[in-house]
C-alpha positions in Angstrom: 0.0 0.0 0.0 2.8 2.4 0.9 5.9 2.1 -1.4 7.6 5.4 -0.6 7.5 7.0 2.8 8.7 10.5 3.8 10.1 11.1 7.2 9.9 14.6 8.8 12.0 15.2 11.9 12.0 17.9 14.6 14.7 20.4 13.7 17.9 20.2 15.6 16.7 17.3 17.8 19.0 14.3 18.3 16.2 12.1 19.6 14.1 12.8 16.5 17.1 12.1 14.2 17.9 8.9 16.0 14.3 7.7 15.7 14.2 8.7 12.1 17.3 6.6 11.4 15.8 3.6 13.2 12.6 3.9 11.1 14.6 4.2 7.9 16.5 1.0 8.6 13.3 -0.8 9.4 11.4 0.5 6.4 14.2 -0.2 3.9 14.4 -3.8 5.3 10.7 -4.0 4.4 11.5 -3.0 0.9 10.0 0.5 1.3 11.8 3.6 -0.1 12.4 6.4 2.3 12.8 10.2 1.5 13.6 13.1 3.7 13.7 16.1 1.3 10.5 18.2 1.3 10.3 18.5 -2.4 10.8 14.7 -2.9 8.3 14.0 -0.2 5.7 16.1 -2.0 6.5 14.4 -5.3 7.0 10.8 -4.3 5.6 9.9 -0.9 2.6 7.7 -0.3 2.8 8.4 3.5 4.5 10.8 5.8 5.8 9.8 9.2 6.4 12.7 11.6 9.0 12.1 14.3 8.6 14.9 16.7 5.4 15.9 18.4 2.2 17.9 17.9 4.1 21.0 16.9 6.1 19.3 14.2 2.9 17.6 13.0 1.1 20.9 12.8 3.7 22.5 10.6 3.9 19.3 8.4 0.1 19.3 7.9 0.2 22.9 6.7 2.9 22.2 4.2 1.5 19.1 2.7 -2.2 19.4 3.1 -2.8 20.0 -0.6 -0.7 17.0 -1.6 -3.2 14.7 -0.1 -0.6 12.5 1.7 -1.7 10.7 4.9 0.4 11.5 8.0 1.4 9.3 10.9 2.7 11.0 14.1 5.3 9.6 16.4 5.6 11.5 19.7 9.1 11.8 21.2 7.9 13.0 24.6 4.6 12.7 26.3 1.5 11.4 24.6 0.2 14.0 22.1 -3.2 14.9 20.8 -2.1 14.5 17.2 1.2 12.6 17.3 -0.1 9.7 19.4 2.4 6.9 18.8 5.1 6.3 21.4 8.8 5.8 20.4 8.8 2.5 22.1 6.0 1.1 20.0 6.6 3.0 16.7 8.1 0.1 14.7 5.2 -2.2 15.7 2.6 0.4 14.6 4.5 1.1 11.4 4.5 -2.6 10.6 0.7 -2.7 11.1 0.3 0.4 8.9 2.3 -1.3 6.1 0.0 -4.3 6.4 -3.1 -2.0 6.0 -4.2 -2.2 9.7 -4.9 1.4 10.7 -7.6 4.0 11.3 -7.8 7.0 9.1 -9.5 10.3 9.8 -9.9 13.7 8.2 -9.0 17.0 10.0 -10.0 20.4 8.6 -7.7 23.4 8.4 -8.6 27.1 8.5 -7.6 29.5 5.7 -7.0 33.0 6.9 -6.8 36.1 4.7 -5.8 39.5 6.0 -7.4 42.2 3.9 -7.6 46.0 3.9 -10.1 48.0 1.7 -10.9 44.8 -0.2 -7.3 43.9 -1.0 -5.8 40.7 0.3 -2.5 41.4 2.0 -1.6 37.9 3.3 -2.9 34.4 3.4 -2.1 31.7 5.9 -3.2 28.2 7.0 -3.8 26.8 10.5 -4.7 23.3 11.7 -5.4 24.3 15.3 -6.4 27.9 15.4 -6.2 31.5 14.2 -5.8 33.9 17.1 -6.4 37.6 17.1 -4.6 39.1 20.1 -3.1 42.1 21.7 0.7 42.5 21.5 3.0 43.0 24.4 0.7 45.4 26.3 -1.9 45.2 29.0 -4.4 47.2 26.9 -7.3 45.4 25.4 -8.2 45.5 21.7 -11.6 46.3 20.2 -13.0 44.4 17.3 -16.2 43.6 15.5 -17.2 40.0 14.6 -19.2 39.0 11.5 -20.4 35.6 10.4 -21.4 35.2 6.8 -21.6 39.0 6.4 -24.0 39.3 9.4 -22.9 41.4 12.4 -22.5 39.3 15.6 -21.1 41.6 18.2 -18.5 44.1 19.2 -15.9 43.0 21.7 -13.3 44.5 23.9 -11.0 41.7 25.0 -7.4 40.5 25.0 -8.3 38.7 21.8 -10.3 36.0 20.0 -9.5 32.3 19.3 -11.0 31.0 16.0 -10.6 27.2 16.3 -11.0 24.0 14.4 -12.2 20.9 16.3 -8.6 19.8 16.4 -7.6 23.1 18.0 -10.4 23.0 20.6 -8.1 21.2 23.0 -5.3 23.8 22.6 -5.5 27.6 23.3 -9.3 27.6 23.0 -9.6 25.1 25.8 -7.5 27.1 28.2 -9.7 30.1 27.4 -12.8 28.3 28.4 -14.0 26.9 25.1 -15.6 23.5 24.6 -13.9 20.3 23.4 -15.1 19.4 19.9 -14.8 15.9 18.6 -12.7 15.8 15.4 -15.8 14.5 13.5 -17.8 17.7 14.2 -18.0 20.1 11.3 -17.8 23.4 13.1 -15.7 26.5 13.8 -15.4 27.7 17.3 -15.0 31.3 18.5 -13.7 31.8 22.0 -13.0 35.2 23.5 -9.8 35.8 25.5 -10.4 37.6 28.7 -13.4 39.6 27.4 -14.4 42.8 29.2 -18.0 41.7 29.3 -18.8 38.4 31.0 -21.8 37.8 28.7 -19.4 36.9 25.8 -19.5 33.1 25.7 -17.9 30.6 23.3 -19.8 30.3 20.0 -19.9 27.4 17.6 -20.9 28.0 14.0 -21.2 25.6 11.0 -18.0 24.6 9.4 -19.0 26.2 6.1 -19.2 29.7 7.7 -16.9 32.6 7.0 -15.7 34.5 10.1 -14.5 38.1 9.8 -12.9 39.9 12.6 -12.5 43.7 12.0 -10.0 45.4 14.3 -11.5 48.8 15.3 -9.2 50.1 18.1 -5.7 48.9 19.1 -3.5 51.7 20.4 -0.4 49.5 20.8 -1.3 47.3 17.8 -2.5 43.7 17.5 -1.4 40.5 15.9 -2.8 37.4 14.3 -1.2 34.0 15.1 -1.5 30.7 13.3 -1.2 27.5 15.3 1.0 29.5 17.8 3.9 29.1 15.4 3.9 32.2 13.3 2.2 35.6 13.6 1.8 38.9 11.6 0.9 42.4 12.9 -2.4 44.0 12.1 -3.7 47.5 12.4 -7.1 49.2 12.9 -9.3 48.8 9.8 -7.9 45.5 8.6 -10.1 42.4 8.3 -9.2 38.9 9.3 -11.2 36.6 7.1 -11.3 32.9 8.2 -13.0 29.9 6.6 -12.3 26.2 6.2 -9.6 25.3 3.8 -10.7 23.2 0.7 -8.3 20.3 1.4 -8.2 18.1 4.5 -5.4 16.5 6.4 -5.6 12.7 6.6 -4.2 11.4 9.9 -3.4 7.7 10.4 -3.7 6.0 13.8 -3.3 2.5 15.1 -6.2 0.2 14.6 -7.2 0.4 18.3 -7.0 4.3 18.4 -9.5 5.8 20.9 -9.9 9.6 20.8 -11.4 9.6 24.3 -8.6 7.6 25.7 -6.2 10.4 24.5 -8.5 13.0 26.1 -8.6 11.2 29.4 -4.8 10.8 29.5 -4.0 14.4 28.5 -6.6 16.1 30.7 -6.1 13.7 33.6 -9.8 12.7 33.7 -10.8 9.7 35.9 -10.0 6.3 34.7 -12.6 4.2 32.7 -14.7 1.4 34.2 -12.8 -1.8 35.1 
């Protein structure tokens, strides 16, 4: 099923490189070709294995989402929400995947355009979230929110998290947002420290377009994407967010259980005996 596999490592990480070497030896002994170069992965790979963690997987997903290559995540530290395979068990899981024994799921991304007076200035992708937030200052920012060209509200807050179901367990969760199962087709809006307590998390259909218009920001504001990159914005600019056309395809072991991951990461009570 998988003849050529691309391996992505965590930059400047000896554990990641060592794990990648171990996987390469194993895969080549199975008669599978292995590539590491990004361009070669995009051109040849049937599968991508990420040896790093959730952060490495987030960046990999953004780069390769339009190539329609499934991704398998190996976590080098603690159990991850996305990279859920331990280093100790990675070769056994990879062997199962090569035999066709795995679970596959789709995860949506958000496409974000920053526009001013109808002109698009930048465009970005995010698997977790797009976050509009104040810069290094204690002053709040003021912004209007629109859903499908309909005015929703005006807010004064530290910012707003626009999240996918995947990102609902990241910044949005720590800001009081709900956990969304990956199978839910929705976009979440979670205010960050709003000045008015009546601002509650809001879920809208996944096909919606969310527009945030910054009205007042004396020290400036920024938009961040998956917490890994950010760009400054000024008053009068629109942040336009909608689902990306392509989906990321994640592979998991056959016995993958989303709720088991949630229980482990959030330290919920154990299941029934």
